[in-house]
C-alpha positions as CSV (number, residue, x, y, z in Angstrom):
1,M,165.0,235.8,188.7
2,A,167.4,238.8,188.8
3,D,167.4,238.8,192.6
4,T,168.2,235.0,192.7
5,A,171.0,235.5,190.3
6,T,172.4,238.4,192.3
7,T,172.3,236.5,195.6
8,A,173.9,233.4,194.0
9,S,176.6,235.5,192.5
10,A,177.4,237.1,195.9
11,A,177.4,233.7,197.6
12,A,179.8,232.4,194.9
13,A,182.1,235.3,195.5
14,S,182.1,234.7,199.3
15,A,182.9,231.0,198.8
16,A,185.6,231.8,196.3
17,N,187.4,234.1,198.8
18,T,187.6,231.2,201.2
19,S,188.9,228.4,199.0
20,T,191.3,228.2,196.1
21,D,191.6,224.3,196.0
22,A,188.3,223.7,194.3
23,P,186.9,225.4,191.1
24,P,184.3,228.1,191.8
25,F,181.0,226.5,192.7
26,Q,178.1,226.6,190.2
27,L,174.8,225.4,191.4
28,G,173.4,222.5,189.3
29,K,176.5,222.4,187.1
30,P,179.2,219.6,186.9
31,R,182.3,220.2,188.9
32,F,184.6,219.0,186.1
33,Q,184.6,220.2,182.4
34,Q,182.4,218.0,180.2
35,T,184.2,218.9,176.9
36,S,187.0,216.4,177.6
37,F,187.0,212.6,178.3
38,Y,189.0,213.1,181.5
39,G,186.5,215.7,182.8
40,R,183.6,213.5,182.1
41,F,185.5,210.5,183.7
42,R,186.1,212.6,187.0
43,H,182.4,213.6,186.9
44,F,181.0,210.1,186.7
45,L,183.5,208.9,189.3
46,D,181.7,211.3,191.6
47,I,178.2,210.0,190.5
48,I,179.0,206.4,191.2
49,D,180.9,206.9,194.4
50,P,179.7,204.3,196.7
51,R,180.6,206.3,199.8
52,T,177.4,208.3,199.3
53,L,175.4,205.3,200.3
54,F,176.5,205.7,203.8
55,V,175.5,209.4,204.1
56,T,173.2,209.8,207.1
57,E,169.8,211.6,207.1
58,R,171.3,214.5,209.1
59,R,174.2,214.9,206.7
60,L,171.7,214.9,203.8
61,R,169.6,217.7,205.4
62,E,172.7,219.8,206.1
63,A,173.8,219.3,202.4
64,V,170.4,220.4,201.1
65,Q,170.2,223.4,203.5
66,L,173.7,224.5,202.5
67,L,172.7,224.6,198.8
68,E,169.5,226.5,199.6
69,D,171.6,229.1,201.6
70,Y,173.9,229.4,198.6
71,K,170.8,229.8,196.2
72,H,169.4,232.6,198.4
73,G,172.7,234.3,199.2
74,T,172.6,233.5,203.0
75,L,175.7,231.4,203.2
76,R,177.5,231.6,206.6
77,P,181.0,233.0,206.5
78,G,183.8,230.5,205.9
79,V,181.9,228.1,203.6
80,T,184.4,226.9,200.9
81,N,183.8,225.8,197.4
82,E,184.9,222.3,198.3
83,Q,182.1,222.1,200.9
84,L,179.5,223.3,198.3
85,W,180.7,220.8,195.7
86,S,180.5,218.1,198.3
87,A,177.0,219.1,199.3
88,Q,175.8,219.1,195.8
89,K,177.4,215.6,195.2
90,I,175.5,214.2,198.2
91,K,172.2,215.7,197.1
92,Q,172.5,214.5,193.5
93,A,173.5,211.0,194.6
94,I,170.5,210.5,196.9
95,L,167.6,212.7,195.7
96,H,165.8,212.5,192.4
97,P,166.6,215.8,190.6
98,D,162.9,216.2,189.4
99,T,160.9,215.0,192.4
100,N,163.5,215.6,195.2
101,E,162.4,212.3,196.7
102,K,165.0,209.8,197.9
103,I,166.0,207.1,195.4
104,F,165.9,203.5,196.8
105,M,169.5,202.6,197.7
106,P,170.0,199.7,195.4
107,F,168.7,201.7,192.4
108,R,170.9,204.8,192.8
109,M,173.9,205.2,190.4
110,S,176.2,205.1,193.4
111,G,174.8,201.7,194.4
112,Y,175.0,200.3,190.8
113,I,178.4,198.7,191.3
114,P,177.9,197.2,194.8
115,F,174.5,195.8,194.1
116,G,175.2,194.9,190.5
117,T,178.5,193.0,191.0
118,P,176.8,189.9,192.6
119,I,174.6,189.7,189.5
120,V,177.7,189.9,187.2
121,V,179.3,187.0,189.3
122,G,176.1,185.0,188.8
123,L,176.1,185.6,185.0
124,L,179.7,184.4,184.8
125,L,179.4,181.3,186.9
126,P,180.8,178.2,185.1
127,N,178.7,175.1,184.2
128,Q,175.3,176.8,184.4
129,T,172.1,174.9,184.0
130,L,169.2,176.2,181.8
131,A,167.4,177.4,184.9
132,S,170.4,179.3,186.3
133,T,171.1,180.9,182.9
134,V,167.5,182.1,182.7
135,F,167.4,183.3,186.3
136,W,170.6,185.4,186.1
137,Q,169.7,187.0,182.8
138,W,166.2,187.8,184.1
139,L,167.7,189.2,187.4
140,N,170.2,191.4,185.5
141,Q,167.6,192.9,183.2
142,S,165.1,193.4,186.2
143,H,167.8,195.3,188.1
144,N,168.6,197.4,185.0
145,A,164.8,198.2,184.6
146,C,164.5,199.4,188.2
147,V,167.6,201.6,187.9
148,N,166.4,203.1,184.7
149,Y,162.9,203.8,186.1
150,A,164.2,205.2,189.4
151,N,166.5,207.6,187.6
152,R,164.0,208.5,184.8
153,N,163.3,212.0,183.6
154,A,160.2,212.8,185.6
155,T,159.6,216.2,183.9
156,K,158.3,214.3,180.9
157,P,156.4,211.3,182.2
158,S,156.4,208.3,179.9
159,P,153.6,205.7,180.0
160,A,154.3,202.7,182.1
161,S,153.7,200.6,179.0
162,K,156.9,201.9,177.4
163,F,159.0,200.8,180.4
164,I,157.2,197.4,180.4
165,Q,157.7,197.0,176.7
166,G,161.4,197.8,177.0
167,Y,161.8,195.5,180.0
168,L,160.1,192.5,178.3
169,G,162.0,192.9,175.1
170,A,165.4,193.0,177.0
171,V,164.5,190.0,179.1
172,I,163.3,188.0,176.1
173,S,166.3,188.8,173.9
174,A,168.8,188.2,176.7
175,V,167.3,184.9,177.8
176,S,166.8,183.6,174.2
177,I,170.3,184.5,173.1
178,A,172.0,183.1,176.2
179,V,170.1,179.8,176.1
180,G,170.5,179.5,172.3
181,L,174.3,180.0,172.4
182,N,174.6,177.6,175.3
183,V,172.8,174.9,173.4
184,L,175.0,175.5,170.4
185,V,178.2,175.2,172.4
186,Q,177.0,172.0,174.1
187,K,176.3,170.5,170.6
188,A,179.7,171.6,169.3
189,N,181.4,168.1,169.2
190,K,184.7,169.6,168.0
191,F,185.2,171.4,171.3
192,T,187.1,169.8,174.1
193,P,185.5,170.0,177.6
194,A,188.0,172.7,178.6
195,T,187.4,174.8,175.5
196,R,183.6,174.3,175.8
197,L,183.7,175.6,179.3
198,L,185.8,178.6,178.3
199,V,183.5,179.5,175.4
200,Q,180.4,179.2,177.6
201,R,181.9,181.9,179.9
202,F,181.7,184.4,177.1
203,V,178.0,183.8,176.3
204,P,176.7,186.4,178.7
205,F,178.3,189.3,176.8
206,P,176.4,188.9,173.4
207,A,173.2,188.2,175.4
208,V,173.4,191.3,177.5
209,A,174.7,193.5,174.6
210,S,171.8,192.5,172.4
211,A,169.4,193.0,175.3
212,N,170.7,196.5,175.7
213,I,170.2,197.4,172.1
214,C,166.7,195.9,172.1
215,N,165.8,198.0,175.2
216,V,167.2,201.2,173.6
217,V,165.2,200.7,170.4
218,L,162.0,199.8,172.2
219,M,162.2,202.7,174.7
220,R,163.3,205.4,172.3
221,Y,162.2,204.5,168.8
222,G,159.5,207.2,169.1
223,E,162.3,209.9,169.2
224,L,163.3,208.9,165.7
225,E,159.8,209.8,164.4
226,E,159.1,212.9,166.7
227,G,162.7,214.2,167.2
228,I,164.3,215.5,170.4
229,D,164.7,219.0,171.8
230,V,167.6,220.9,170.4
231,L,169.4,223.7,172.3
232,D,171.7,226.4,171.0
233,G,175.1,227.2,172.6
234,D,173.4,229.3,175.2
235,G,171.0,226.6,176.3
236,N,167.9,228.0,174.6
237,L,165.4,225.6,173.0
238,V,165.5,226.2,169.2
239,G,163.5,223.3,167.9
240,S,163.1,219.6,167.5
241,S,165.4,217.4,165.4
242,K,165.2,213.8,164.0
243,I,168.8,214.1,163.1
244,A,169.8,214.8,166.7
245,A,167.6,212.0,167.8
246,R,169.3,209.5,165.5
247,H,172.8,210.7,166.7
248,A,171.8,210.4,170.4
249,L,170.3,206.9,169.9
250,L,173.4,205.7,168.1
251,E,175.6,207.1,170.9
252,T,173.5,205.5,173.5
253,A,173.4,202.1,171.8
254,L,177.2,202.1,171.4
255,T,177.8,203.0,175.0
256,R,175.6,200.2,176.1
257,V,177.4,197.7,174.0
258,V,180.8,198.9,175.2
259,L,179.9,199.0,178.8
260,P,179.3,195.2,179.4
261,M,182.3,194.3,177.3
262,P,185.1,194.6,179.9
263,I,182.7,193.5,182.7
264,L,181.7,190.3,180.9
265,V,184.8,189.6,178.8
266,L,187.8,190.4,181.1
267,P,186.9,188.3,184.1
268,P,186.6,185.1,182.1
269,I,190.0,185.7,180.6
270,V,191.6,186.6,183.9
271,M,189.9,183.6,185.7
272,S,191.0,181.1,183.0
273,M,194.6,182.1,183.9
274,L,194.2,182.3,187.7
275,E,192.6,178.9,187.8
276,K,195.8,177.4,186.6
277,T,197.8,178.7,189.5
278,A,198.9,176.3,192.2
279,L,197.1,178.4,194.9
280,L,193.6,178.1,193.3
281,Q,194.1,174.4,192.3
282,A,195.1,173.6,195.8
283,R,192.2,175.7,197.3
284,P,189.2,175.6,194.9
285,R,187.0,177.1,197.5
286,L,188.8,180.5,196.8
287,L,187.6,180.5,193.1
288,L,184.3,182.2,193.9
289,P,185.7,184.9,196.2
290,V,188.6,185.5,193.6
291,Q,186.1,185.8,190.8
292,S,184.0,188.2,192.8
293,L,186.9,190.5,193.3
294,V,187.9,190.3,189.6
295,C,184.3,191.2,188.6
296,L,184.2,194.0,191.1
297,A,187.4,195.5,189.7
298,A,186.3,195.1,186.1
299,F,182.9,196.7,186.9
300,G,184.3,199.6,188.9
301,L,186.7,200.4,186.0
302,A,184.4,199.8,183.1
303,L,181.3,201.8,184.3
304,P,182.8,205.2,184.5
305,L,184.9,204.6,181.4
306,A,182.0,203.6,179.2
307,I,179.6,206.3,180.3
308,S,182.3,208.9,179.8
309,L,182.8,208.1,176.1
310,F,180.3,210.7,174.9
311,P,179.1,214.0,176.5
312,Q,175.6,214.0,177.8
313,M,175.0,217.1,175.6
314,S,176.1,216.1,172.1
315,E,176.9,218.6,169.3
316,A,175.1,217.7,166.0
317,L,175.1,219.7,162.8
318,L,171.4,219.7,161.6
319,G,171.8,221.0,158.1
320,K,169.2,223.1,156.2
321,R,165.9,221.3,156.8
322,R,165.4,223.2,160.0
323,P,167.0,226.6,159.4
324,R,166.2,227.9,163.0
325,A,167.8,224.9,164.7
326,A,170.8,225.1,162.5
327,Q,171.9,228.6,163.5
328,A,174.4,227.0,165.9
329,P,175.7,223.5,166.6
330,A,172.9,221.7,168.2
331,Q,173.0,219.9,171.6
332,S,170.9,217.0,172.4
333,H,170.5,215.3,175.7
334,R,171.4,211.7,175.9
335,S,170.4,209.8,179.0
336,Q,173.0,207.5,180.5
337,M,171.7,204.0,181.0
338,P,173.2,201.1,182.8
339,I,174.0,197.7,181.3
């Protein structure tokens, strides 16, 4: 371990001497500070960067080899910090951190916006039938389940039954709430047809938000009973905490409610105004392309903002029940999950 640390330090010093534009490279660490919202925002912009979807196999191999050379202190002269950060960004975007296997493109975090936007457009289509409502809610939760599974923590394998339970709970809650609200809106005699159509456009948000909460509870309720690992300020494991588990669960649930809000609330508001313009009234065929662009913009802005709300390692004061774990502010890992 000492030899590896020495060679990595030497490689870092070599890279630092050749570049002053980027911060000093740290293998496996985020490029931007995670203690501030802006730093986390910049970090997640890198993670969801769709340009990494077009990285060639050769470029991926070069990035992996560059990081291996850094790790073993065999970097060639002239390698900059910027090149090292870029290599790490490519590797982390494509390869699973635990298995080092390639993640299927539609299920990578960098592919979440490009492959998820058509689903959002489908969720917000006006005048939906019962069948179309069920289909789009099912497709959305199925896509989320695949992304969650593809990016799961493979160091602590979970039984497949837990993923299936979370998936079925999310699908059932999303479909039942969406269908139920649509039926209530249709039976609301006081609504004009225009008002009914507008209200129906907001139905996907409570359906998706409730499904997200249901999924979090079903997938992670065991943590409330068993607790989660707690680390001290130096990253050393100091115990397990139910308080930290409750803290992490609440933050995750809040994030998964906030995330779909601008994605599923802003486009209906914007489209209700754009539809009144002379351009779209004269050319109704442009409605779907315009709505797709509005959804893409809302999705691209909301995703990094929502997942940047809380740090992945959250500080929680544990109190006196576990003296060993309370020696320093505890940090609990909170996985980021899509909508």
